[in-house]
PDBQT receptor file of N, H, CA, C and O in Angstrom, charges set to zero:
ATOM      1  N   MET A   1      32.909  -5.681   5.034  1.00  0.00    +0.000 N 
ATOM      2  CA  MET A   1      31.943  -6.739   4.755  1.00  0.00    +0.000 C 
ATOM      3  C   MET A   1      30.744  -6.650   5.694  1.00  0.00    +0.000 C 
ATOM      4  O   MET A   1      29.609  -6.906   5.291  1.00  0.00    +0.000 OA
ATOM      5  N   LYS A   2      31.008  -6.283   6.955  1.00  0.00    +0.000 N 
ATOM      6  H   LYS A   2      31.929  -6.075   7.282  1.00  0.00    +0.000 HD
ATOM      7  CA  LYS A   2      29.931  -6.168   7.935  1.00  0.00    +0.000 C 
ATOM      8  C   LYS A   2      28.963  -5.043   7.551  1.00  0.00    +0.000 C 
ATOM      9  O   LYS A   2      27.750  -5.177   7.713  1.00  0.00    +0.000 OA
ATOM     10  N   VAL A   3      29.510  -3.940   7.043  1.00  0.00    +0.000 N 
ATOM     11  H   VAL A   3      30.495  -3.832   6.911  1.00  0.00    +0.000 HD
ATOM     12  CA  VAL A   3      28.679  -2.812   6.631  1.00  0.00    +0.000 C 
ATOM     13  C   VAL A   3      27.819  -3.198   5.432  1.00  0.00    +0.000 C 
ATOM     14  O   VAL A   3      26.650  -2.821   5.365  1.00  0.00    +0.000 OA
ATOM     15  N   PHE A   4      28.378  -3.934   4.499  1.00  0.00    +0.000 N 
ATOM     16  H   PHE A   4      29.328  -4.241   4.554  1.00  0.00    +0.000 HD
ATOM     17  CA  PHE A   4      27.628  -4.369   3.327  1.00  0.00    +0.000 C 
ATOM     18  C   PHE A   4      26.480  -5.298   3.725  1.00  0.00    +0.000 C 
ATOM     19  O   PHE A   4      25.374  -5.186   3.195  1.00  0.00    +0.000 OA
ATOM     20  N   ALA A   5      26.744  -6.215   4.659  1.00  0.00    +0.000 N 
ATOM     21  H   ALA A   5      27.642  -6.307   5.089  1.00  0.00    +0.000 HD
ATOM     22  CA  ALA A   5      25.690  -7.133   5.120  1.00  0.00    +0.000 C 
ATOM     23  C   ALA A   5      24.576  -6.366   5.814  1.00  0.00    +0.000 C 
ATOM     24  O   ALA A   5      23.402  -6.691   5.637  1.00  0.00    +0.000 OA
ATOM     25  N   LEU A   6      24.922  -5.356   6.598  1.00  0.00    +0.000 N 
ATOM     26  H   LEU A   6      25.875  -5.092   6.742  1.00  0.00    +0.000 HD
ATOM     27  CA  LEU A   6      23.916  -4.535   7.269  1.00  0.00    +0.000 C 
ATOM     28  C   LEU A   6      23.094  -3.747   6.262  1.00  0.00    +0.000 C 
ATOM     29  O   LEU A   6      21.881  -3.603   6.415  1.00  0.00    +0.000 OA
ATOM     30  N   LEU A   7      23.755  -3.241   5.240  1.00  0.00    +0.000 N 
ATOM     31  H   LEU A   7      24.740  -3.357   5.115  1.00  0.00    +0.000 HD
ATOM     32  CA  LEU A   7      23.064  -2.502   4.184  1.00  0.00    +0.000 C 
ATOM     33  C   LEU A   7      22.094  -3.397   3.427  1.00  0.00    +0.000 C 
ATOM     34  O   LEU A   7      20.974  -2.984   3.125  1.00  0.00    +0.000 OA
ATOM     35  N   VAL A   8      22.512  -4.607   3.121  1.00  0.00    +0.000 N 
ATOM     36  H   VAL A   8      23.421  -4.943   3.366  1.00  0.00    +0.000 HD
ATOM     37  CA  VAL A   8      21.644  -5.567   2.438  1.00  0.00    +0.000 C 
ATOM     38  C   VAL A   8      20.463  -5.933   3.330  1.00  0.00    +0.000 C 
ATOM     39  O   VAL A   8      19.336  -6.040   2.848  1.00  0.00    +0.000 OA
ATOM     40  N   PHE A   9      20.707  -6.122   4.609  1.00  0.00    +0.000 N 
ATOM     41  H   PHE A   9      21.623  -6.035   5.001  1.00  0.00    +0.000 HD
ATOM     42  CA  PHE A   9      19.640  -6.445   5.551  1.00  0.00    +0.000 C 
ATOM     43  C   PHE A   9      18.587  -5.336   5.584  1.00  0.00    +0.000 C 
ATOM     44  O   PHE A   9      17.390  -5.615   5.518  1.00  0.00    +0.000 OA
ATOM     45  N   TYR A  10      19.033  -4.075   5.686  1.00  0.00    +0.000 N 
ATOM     46  H   TYR A  10      20.006  -3.849   5.739  1.00  0.00    +0.000 HD
ATOM     47  CA  TYR A  10      18.099  -2.957   5.693  1.00  0.00    +0.000 C 
ATOM     48  C   TYR A  10      17.338  -2.841   4.372  1.00  0.00    +0.000 C 
ATOM     49  O   TYR A  10      16.141  -2.554   4.375  1.00  0.00    +0.000 OA
ATOM     50  N   ALA A  11      18.014  -3.060   3.253  1.00  0.00    +0.000 N 
ATOM     51  H   ALA A  11      18.987  -3.293   3.251  1.00  0.00    +0.000 HD
ATOM     52  CA  ALA A  11      17.358  -2.964   1.944  1.00  0.00    +0.000 C 
ATOM     53  C   ALA A  11      16.281  -4.035   1.805  1.00  0.00    +0.000 C 
ATOM     54  O   ALA A  11      15.184  -3.753   1.321  1.00  0.00    +0.000 OA
ATOM     55  N   VAL A  12      16.582  -5.244   2.221  1.00  0.00    +0.000 N 
ATOM     56  H   VAL A  12      17.473  -5.473   2.614  1.00  0.00    +0.000 HD
ATOM     57  CA  VAL A  12      15.597  -6.332   2.147  1.00  0.00    +0.000 C 
ATOM     58  C   VAL A  12      14.441  -6.048   3.098  1.00  0.00    +0.000 C 
ATOM     59  O   VAL A  12      13.283  -6.287   2.756  1.00  0.00    +0.000 OA
ATOM     60  N   GLY A  13      14.746  -5.544   4.280  1.00  0.00    +0.000 N 
ATOM     61  H   GLY A  13      15.687  -5.350   4.558  1.00  0.00    +0.000 HD
ATOM     62  CA  GLY A  13      13.697  -5.199   5.240  1.00  0.00    +0.000 C 
ATOM     63  C   GLY A  13      12.766  -4.131   4.706  1.00  0.00    +0.000 C 
ATOM     64  O   GLY A  13      11.547  -4.251   4.834  1.00  0.00    +0.000 OA
ATOM     65  N   LEU A  14      13.321  -3.087   4.110  1.00  0.00    +0.000 N 
ATOM     66  H   LEU A  14      14.311  -2.990   4.006  1.00  0.00    +0.000 HD
ATOM     67  CA  LEU A  14      12.492  -2.032   3.528  1.00  0.00    +0.000 C 
ATOM     68  C   LEU A  14      11.651  -2.555   2.374  1.00  0.00    +0.000 C 
ATOM     69  O   LEU A  14      10.494  -2.164   2.219  1.00  0.00    +0.000 OA
ATOM     70  N   PHE A  15      12.222  -3.432   1.570  1.00  0.00    +0.000 N 
ATOM     71  H   PHE A  15      13.161  -3.750   1.696  1.00  0.00    +0.000 HD
ATOM     72  CA  PHE A  15      11.463  -4.017   0.468  1.00  0.00    +0.000 C 
ATOM     73  C   PHE A  15      10.277  -4.819   0.984  1.00  0.00    +0.000 C 
ATOM     74  O   PHE A  15       9.170  -4.700   0.457  1.00  0.00    +0.000 OA
ATOM     75  N   VAL A  16      10.499  -5.636   2.011  1.00  0.00    +0.000 N 
ATOM     76  H   VAL A  16      11.397  -5.733   2.438  1.00  0.00    +0.000 HD
ATOM     77  CA  VAL A  16       9.420  -6.466   2.561  1.00  0.00    +0.000 C 
ATOM     78  C   VAL A  16       8.326  -5.596   3.171  1.00  0.00    +0.000 C 
ATOM     79  O   VAL A  16       7.142  -5.851   2.955  1.00  0.00    +0.000 OA
ATOM     80  N   VAL A  17       8.709  -4.580   3.926  1.00  0.00    +0.000 N 
ATOM     81  H   VAL A  17       9.671  -4.373   4.101  1.00  0.00    +0.000 HD
ATOM     82  CA  VAL A  17       7.718  -3.698   4.538  1.00  0.00    +0.000 C 
ATOM     83  C   VAL A  17       6.930  -2.958   3.461  1.00  0.00    +0.000 C 
ATOM     84  O   VAL A  17       5.708  -2.853   3.559  1.00  0.00    +0.000 OA
ATOM     85  N   GLY A  18       7.604  -2.449   2.444  1.00  0.00    +0.000 N 
ATOM     86  H   GLY A  18       8.598  -2.534   2.364  1.00  0.00    +0.000 HD
ATOM     87  CA  GLY A  18       6.904  -1.764   1.344  1.00  0.00    +0.000 C 
ATOM     88  C   GLY A  18       5.959  -2.691   0.610  1.00  0.00    +0.000 C 
ATOM     89  O   GLY A  18       4.848  -2.299   0.254  1.00  0.00    +0.000 OA
ATOM     90  N   TYR A  19       6.395  -3.918   0.382  1.00  0.00    +0.000 N 
ATOM     91  H   TYR A  19       7.298  -4.236   0.671  1.00  0.00    +0.000 HD
ATOM     92  CA  TYR A  19       5.550  -4.899  -0.298  1.00  0.00    +0.000 C 
ATOM     93  C   TYR A  19       4.297  -5.209   0.528  1.00  0.00    +0.000 C 
ATOM     94  O   TYR A  19       3.199  -5.308  -0.019  1.00  0.00    +0.000 OA
ATOM     95  N   LEU A  20       4.464  -5.357   1.820  1.00  0.00    +0.000 N 
ATOM     96  H   LEU A  20       5.356  -5.276   2.264  1.00  0.00    +0.000 HD
ATOM     97  CA  LEU A  20       3.319  -5.648   2.687  1.00  0.00    +0.000 C 
ATOM     98  C   LEU A  20       2.351  -4.479   2.747  1.00  0.00    +0.000 C 
ATOM     99  O   LEU A  20       1.136  -4.679   2.751  1.00  0.00    +0.000 OA
ATOM    100  N   VAL A  21       2.877  -3.260   2.794  1.00  0.00    +0.000 N 
ATOM    101  H   VAL A  21       3.863  -3.098   2.791  1.00  0.00    +0.000 HD
ATOM    102  CA  VAL A  21       2.008  -2.083   2.835  1.00  0.00    +0.000 C 
ATOM    103  C   VAL A  21       1.217  -1.962   1.539  1.00  0.00    +0.000 C 
ATOM    104  O   VAL A  21       0.015  -1.698   1.572  1.00  0.00    +0.000 OA
ATOM    105  N   LEU A  22       1.869  -2.149   0.406  1.00  0.00    +0.000 N 
ATOM    106  H   LEU A  22       2.846  -2.363   0.378  1.00  0.00    +0.000 HD
ATOM    107  CA  LEU A  22       1.173  -2.061  -0.875  1.00  0.00    +0.000 C 
ATOM    108  C   LEU A  22       0.161  -3.183  -1.030  1.00  0.00    +0.000 C 
ATOM    109  O   LEU A  22      -0.916  -2.966  -1.585  1.00  0.00    +0.000 OA
ATOM    110  N   GLY A  23       0.486  -4.377  -0.552  1.00  0.00    +0.000 N 
ATOM    111  H   GLY A  23       1.361  -4.553  -0.101  1.00  0.00    +0.000 HD
ATOM    112  CA  GLY A  23      -0.446  -5.490  -0.615  1.00  0.00    +0.000 C 
ATOM    113  C   GLY A  23      -1.672  -5.240   0.239  1.00  0.00    +0.000 C 
ATOM    114  O   GLY A  23      -2.790  -5.562  -0.162  1.00  0.00    +0.000 OA
ATOM    115  N   THR A  24      -1.465  -4.663   1.422  1.00  0.00    +0.000 N 
ATOM    116  H   THR A  24      -0.556  -4.401   1.748  1.00  0.00    +0.000 HD
ATOM    117  CA  THR A  24      -2.583  -4.355   2.305  1.00  0.00    +0.000 C 
ATOM    118  C   THR A  24      -3.466  -3.286   1.682  1.00  0.00    +0.000 C 
ATOM    119  O   THR A  24      -4.692  -3.378   1.753  1.00  0.00    +0.000 OA
ATOM    120  N   GLU A  25      -2.863  -2.279   1.076  1.00  0.00    +0.000 N 
ATOM    121  H   GLU A  25      -1.867  -2.204   1.019  1.00  0.00    +0.000 HD
ATOM    122  CA  GLU A  25      -3.647  -1.216   0.449  1.00  0.00    +0.000 C 
ATOM    123  C   GLU A  25      -4.473  -1.762  -0.718  1.00  0.00    +0.000 C 
ATOM    124  O   GLU A  25      -5.633  -1.385  -0.888  1.00  0.00    +0.000 OA
ATOM    125  N   SER A  26      -3.883  -2.640  -1.513  1.00  0.00    +0.000 N 
ATOM    126  H   SER A  26      -2.941  -2.946  -1.375  1.00  0.00    +0.000 HD
ATOM    127  CA  SER A  26      -4.629  -3.177  -2.658  1.00  0.00    +0.000 C 
ATOM    128  C   SER A  26      -5.760  -4.095  -2.200  1.00  0.00    +0.000 C 
ATOM    129  O   SER A  26      -6.826  -4.117  -2.815  1.00  0.00    +0.000 OA
ATOM    130  N   MET A  27      -5.535  -4.861  -1.114  1.00  0.00    +0.000 N 
ATOM    131  H   MET A  27      -4.670  -4.843  -0.614  1.00  0.00    +0.000 HD
ATOM    132  CA  MET A  27      -6.615  -5.698  -0.579  1.00  0.00    +0.000 C 
ATOM    133  C   MET A  27      -7.750  -4.837  -0.042  1.00  0.00    +0.000 C 
ATOM    134  O   MET A  27      -8.921  -5.150  -0.257  1.00  0.00    +0.000 OA
ATOM    135  N   LEU A  28      -7.413  -3.754   0.656  1.00  0.00    +0.000 N 
ATOM    136  H   LEU A  28      -6.462  -3.500   0.831  1.00  0.00    +0.000 HD
ATOM    137  CA  LEU A  28      -8.427  -2.844   1.183  1.00  0.00    +0.000 C 
ATOM    138  C   LEU A  28      -9.209  -2.197   0.043  1.00  0.00    +0.000 C 
ATOM    139  O   LEU A  28     -10.433  -2.082   0.104  1.00  0.00    +0.000 OA
ATOM    140  N   MET A  29      -8.499  -1.782  -0.984  1.00  0.00    +0.000 N 
ATOM    141  H   MET A  29      -7.504  -1.876  -1.034  1.00  0.00    +0.000 HD
ATOM    142  CA  MET A  29      -9.144  -1.158  -2.140  1.00  0.00    +0.000 C 
ATOM    143  C   MET A  29     -10.094  -2.136  -2.829  1.00  0.00    +0.000 C 
ATOM    144  O   MET A  29     -11.201  -1.754  -3.210  1.00  0.00    +0.000 OA
ATOM    145  N   ALA A  30      -9.681  -3.381  -2.991  1.00  0.00    +0.000 N 
ATOM    146  H   ALA A  30      -8.782  -3.691  -2.681  1.00  0.00    +0.000 HD
ATOM    147  CA  ALA A  30     -10.524  -4.389  -3.623  1.00  0.00    +0.000 C 
ATOM    148  C   ALA A  30     -11.758  -4.672  -2.779  1.00  0.00    +0.000 C 
ATOM    149  O   ALA A  30     -12.853  -4.827  -3.321  1.00  0.00    +0.000 OA
ATOM    150  N   GLU A  31     -11.598  -4.742  -1.469  1.00  0.00    +0.000 N 
ATOM    151  H   GLU A  31     -10.709  -4.616  -1.029  1.00  0.00    +0.000 HD
ATOM    152  CA  GLU A  31     -12.738  -4.992  -0.589  1.00  0.00    +0.000 C 
ATOM    153  C   GLU A  31     -13.735  -3.843  -0.647  1.00  0.00    +0.000 C 
ATOM    154  O   GLU A  31     -14.942  -4.070  -0.725  1.00  0.00    +0.000 OA
ATOM    155  N   LEU A  32     -13.242  -2.621  -0.611  1.00  0.00    +0.000 N 
ATOM    156  H   LEU A  32     -12.261  -2.436  -0.548  1.00  0.00    +0.000 HD
ATOM    157  CA  LEU A  32     -14.147  -1.470  -0.655  1.00  0.00    +0.000 C 
ATOM    158  C   LEU A  32     -14.843  -1.362  -2.007  1.00  0.00    +0.000 C 
ATOM    159  O   LEU A  32     -16.011  -0.980  -2.077  1.00  0.00    +0.000 OA
ATOM    160  N   ALA A  33     -14.138  -1.692  -3.067  1.00  0.00    +0.000 N 
ATOM    161  H   ALA A  33     -13.189  -2.002  -3.010  1.00  0.00    +0.000 HD
ATOM    162  CA  ALA A  33     -14.729  -1.603  -4.407  1.00  0.00    +0.000 C 
ATOM    163  C   ALA A  33     -15.778  -2.687  -4.635  1.00  0.00    +0.000 C 
ATOM    164  O   ALA A  33     -16.695  -2.489  -5.432  1.00  0.00    +0.000 OA
ATOM    165  N   ASN A  34     -15.665  -3.827  -3.954  1.00  0.00    +0.000 N 
ATOM    166  H   ASN A  34     -14.920  -3.988  -3.307  1.00  0.00    +0.000 HD
ATOM    167  CA  ASN A  34     -16.590  -4.937  -4.174  1.00  0.00    +0.000 C 
ATOM    168  C   ASN A  34     -17.788  -4.928  -3.235  1.00  0.00    +0.000 C 
ATOM    169  O   ASN A  34     -18.633  -5.819  -3.323  1.00  0.00    +0.000 OA
ATOM    170  N   GLN A  35     -17.889  -3.958  -2.346  1.00  0.00    +0.000 N 
ATOM    171  H   GLN A  35     -17.203  -3.234  -2.274  1.00  0.00    +0.000 HD
ATOM    172  CA  GLN A  35     -19.023  -3.924  -1.433  1.00  0.00    +0.000 C 
ATOM    173  C   GLN A  35     -20.250  -3.398  -2.146  1.00  0.00    +0.000 C 
ATOM    174  O   GLN A  35     -20.223  -2.325  -2.749  1.00  0.00    +0.000 OA
ATOM    175  N   VAL A  36     -21.320  -4.160  -2.071  1.00  0.00    +0.000 N 
ATOM    176  H   VAL A  36     -21.342  -5.032  -1.582  1.00  0.00    +0.000 HD
ATOM    177  CA  VAL A  36     -22.550  -3.808  -2.767  1.00  0.00    +0.000 C 
ATOM    178  C   VAL A  36     -23.378  -2.828  -1.945  1.00  0.00    +0.000 C 
ATOM    179  O   VAL A  36     -24.040  -1.959  -2.512  1.00  0.00    +0.000 OA
ATOM    180  N   GLU A  37     -23.354  -2.951  -0.629  1.00  0.00    +0.000 N 
ATOM    181  H   GLU A  37     -22.816  -3.657  -0.168  1.00  0.00    +0.000 HD
ATOM    182  CA  GLU A  37     -24.204  -2.111   0.215  1.00  0.00    +0.000 C 
ATOM    183  C   GLU A  37     -23.822  -0.640   0.134  1.00  0.00    +0.000 C 
ATOM    184  O   GLU A  37     -24.686   0.237   0.140  1.00  0.00    +0.000 OA
ATOM    185  N   ILE A  38     -22.514  -0.374   0.059  1.00  0.00    +0.000 N 
ATOM    186  H   ILE A  38     -21.812  -1.086   0.054  1.00  0.00    +0.000 HD
ATOM    187  CA  ILE A  38     -22.055   1.017   0.102  1.00  0.00    +0.000 C 
ATOM    188  C   ILE A  38     -22.144   1.667  -1.277  1.00  0.00    +0.000 C 
ATOM    189  O   ILE A  38     -22.531   2.830  -1.389  1.00  0.00    +0.000 OA
ATOM    190  N   GLU A  39     -21.797   0.941  -2.304  1.00  0.00    +0.000 N 
ATOM    191  H   GLU A  39     -21.482  -0.004  -2.213  1.00  0.00    +0.000 HD
ATOM    192  CA  GLU A  39     -21.806   1.406  -3.692  1.00  0.00    +0.000 C 
ATOM    193  C   GLU A  39     -20.999   2.701  -3.871  1.00  0.00    +0.000 C 
ATOM    194  O   GLU A  39     -21.540   3.735  -4.261  1.00  0.00    +0.000 OA
ATOM    195  N   ILE A  40     -19.726   2.621  -3.584  1.00  0.00    +0.000 N 
ATOM    196  H   ILE A  40     -19.287   1.780  -3.267  1.00  0.00    +0.000 HD
ATOM    197  CA  ILE A  40     -18.818   3.741  -3.797  1.00  0.00    +0.000 C 
ATOM    198  C   ILE A  40     -18.221   3.597  -5.187  1.00  0.00    +0.000 C 
ATOM    199  O   ILE A  40     -17.711   2.535  -5.546  1.00  0.00    +0.000 OA
ATOM    200  N   SER A  41     -18.285   4.657  -5.959  1.00  0.00    +0.000 N 
ATOM    201  H   SER A  41     -18.699   5.520  -5.667  1.00  0.00    +0.000 HD
ATOM    202  CA  SER A  41     -17.701   4.580  -7.294  1.00  0.00    +0.000 C 
ATOM    203  C   SER A  41     -16.177   4.559  -7.193  1.00  0.00    +0.000 C 
ATOM    204  O   SER A  41     -15.604   5.018  -6.205  1.00  0.00    +0.000 OA
ATOM    205  N   GLU A  42     -15.541   4.030  -8.211  1.00  0.00    +0.000 N 
ATOM    206  H   GLU A  42     -16.007   3.658  -9.014  1.00  0.00    +0.000 HD
ATOM    207  CA  GLU A  42     -14.088   3.870  -8.180  1.00  0.00    +0.000 C 
ATOM    208  C   GLU A  42     -13.385   5.221  -8.135  1.00  0.00    +0.000 C 
ATOM    209  O   GLU A  42     -12.349   5.355  -7.483  1.00  0.00    +0.000 OA
ATOM    210  N   ASN A  43     -13.935   6.225  -8.821  1.00  0.00    +0.000 N 
ATOM    211  H   ASN A  43     -14.776   6.116  -9.350  1.00  0.00    +0.000 HD
ATOM    212  CA  ASN A  43     -13.313   7.556  -8.817  1.00  0.00    +0.000 C 
ATOM    213  C   ASN A  43     -13.318   8.165  -7.419  1.00  0.00    +0.000 C 
ATOM    214  O   ASN A  43     -12.324   8.751  -6.990  1.00  0.00    +0.000 OA
ATOM    215  N   VAL A  44     -14.423   8.027  -6.717  1.00  0.00    +0.000 N 
ATOM    216  H   VAL A  44     -15.231   7.551  -7.066  1.00  0.00    +0.000 HD
ATOM    217  CA  VAL A  44     -14.523   8.573  -5.365  1.00  0.00    +0.000 C 
ATOM    218  C   VAL A  44     -13.571   7.838  -4.440  1.00  0.00    +0.000 C 
ATOM    219  O   VAL A  44     -12.921   8.453  -3.594  1.00  0.00    +0.000 OA
ATOM    220  N   LEU A  45     -13.486   6.534  -4.596  1.00  0.00    +0.000 N 
ATOM    221  H   LEU A  45     -14.014   6.035  -5.283  1.00  0.00    +0.000 HD
ATOM    222  CA  LEU A  45     -12.603   5.730  -3.765  1.00  0.00    +0.000 C 
ATOM    223  C   LEU A  45     -11.140   6.119  -3.984  1.00  0.00    +0.000 C 
ATOM    224  O   LEU A  45     -10.382   6.251  -3.023  1.00  0.00    +0.000 OA
ATOM    225  N   LEU A  46     -10.748   6.300  -5.229  1.00  0.00    +0.000 N 
ATOM    226  H   LEU A  46     -11.364   6.192  -6.010  1.00  0.00    +0.000 HD
ATOM    227  CA  LEU A  46      -9.371   6.709  -5.525  1.00  0.00    +0.000 C 
ATOM    228  C   LEU A  46      -9.075   8.100  -4.981  1.00  0.00    +0.000 C 
ATOM    229  O   LEU A  46      -7.973   8.349  -4.492  1.00  0.00    +0.000 OA
ATOM    230  N   ASP A  47     -10.043   9.009  -5.059  1.00  0.00    +0.000 N 
ATOM    231  H   ASP A  47     -10.939   8.807  -5.456  1.00  0.00    +0.000 HD
ATOM    232  CA  ASP A  47      -9.849  10.335  -4.528  1.00  0.00    +0.000 C 
ATOM    233  C   ASP A  47      -9.690  10.322  -3.009  1.00  0.00    +0.000 C 
ATOM    234  O   ASP A  47      -8.925  11.115  -2.459  1.00  0.00    +0.000 OA
ATOM    235  N   MET A  48     -10.403   9.433  -2.335  1.00  0.00    +0.000 N 
ATOM    236  H   MET A  48     -11.024   8.790  -2.782  1.00  0.00    +0.000 HD
ATOM    237  CA  MET A  48     -10.290   9.325  -0.883  1.00  0.00    +0.000 C 
ATOM    238  C   MET A  48      -8.929   8.798  -0.476  1.00  0.00    +0.000 C 
ATOM    239  O   MET A  48      -8.396   9.209   0.554  1.00  0.00    +0.000 OA
ATOM    240  N   LEU A  49      -8.357   7.902  -1.254  1.00  0.00    +0.000 N 
ATOM    241  H   LEU A  49      -8.790   7.568  -2.091  1.00  0.00    +0.000 HD
ATOM    242  CA  LEU A  49      -7.089   7.272  -0.889  1.00  0.00    +0.000 C 
ATOM    243  C   LEU A  49      -5.869   8.109  -1.260  1.00  0.00    +0.000 C 
ATOM    244  O   LEU A  49      -4.805   7.933  -0.667  1.00  0.00    +0.000 OA
ATOM    245  N   GLU A  50      -5.998   9.006  -2.219  1.00  0.00    +0.000 N 
ATOM    246  H   GLU A  50      -6.862   9.148  -2.701  1.00  0.00    +0.000 HD
ATOM    247  CA  GLU A  50      -4.863   9.845  -2.612  1.00  0.00    +0.000 C 
ATOM    248  C   GLU A  50      -4.661  10.962  -1.600  1.00  0.00    +0.000 C 
ATOM    249  O   GLU A  50      -5.622  11.576  -1.138  1.00  0.00    +0.000 OA
ATOM    250  N   PRO A  51      -3.402  11.219  -1.258  1.00  0.00    +0.000 N 
ATOM    251  CA  PRO A  51      -3.148  12.331  -0.302  1.00  0.00    +0.000 C 
ATOM    252  C   PRO A  51      -3.359  13.672  -0.994  1.00  0.00    +0.000 C 
ATOM    253  O   PRO A  51      -3.089  13.820  -2.186  1.00  0.00    +0.000 OA
ATOM    254  N   ASN A  52      -3.840  14.636  -0.237  1.00  0.00    +0.000 N 
ATOM    255  H   ASN A  52      -4.059  14.515   0.731  1.00  0.00    +0.000 HD
ATOM    256  CA  ASN A  52      -4.022  15.993  -0.762  1.00  0.00    +0.000 C 
ATOM    257  C   ASN A  52      -2.774  16.792  -0.484  1.00  0.00    +0.000 C 
ATOM    258  O   ASN A  52      -2.432  17.023   0.676  1.00  0.00    +0.000 OA
ATOM    259  N   TRP A  53      -2.079  17.223  -1.538  1.00  0.00    +0.000 N 
ATOM    260  H   TRP A  53      -2.357  17.035  -2.480  1.00  0.00    +0.000 HD
ATOM    261  CA  TRP A  53      -0.842  17.968  -1.386  1.00  0.00    +0.000 C 
ATOM    262  C   TRP A  53      -1.053  19.462  -1.575  1.00  0.00    +0.000 C 
ATOM    263  O   TRP A  53      -0.088  20.215  -1.700  1.00  0.00    +0.000 OA
ATOM    264  N   ARG A  54      -2.283  19.886  -1.596  1.00  0.00    +0.000 N 
ATOM    265  H   ARG A  54      -3.068  19.274  -1.494  1.00  0.00    +0.000 HD
ATOM    266  CA  ARG A  54      -2.561  21.312  -1.838  1.00  0.00    +0.000 C 
ATOM    267  C   ARG A  54      -2.447  22.116  -0.590  1.00  0.00    +0.000 C 
ATOM    268  O   ARG A  54      -2.648  23.330  -0.617  1.00  0.00    +0.000 OA
TER     269      ARG A  54
């Protein structure tokens, strides 16, 4: 039972951390896309955020 509780704790912790990271990334993306002074197109912004696996 103790092992199961620890496993559930880690799973919930990973879920919360992943949710926060994705939320932060989407907020950053929205802020960068809405800036008028910089005028970065959405395609360029997405290309900058995607990792290069080549």
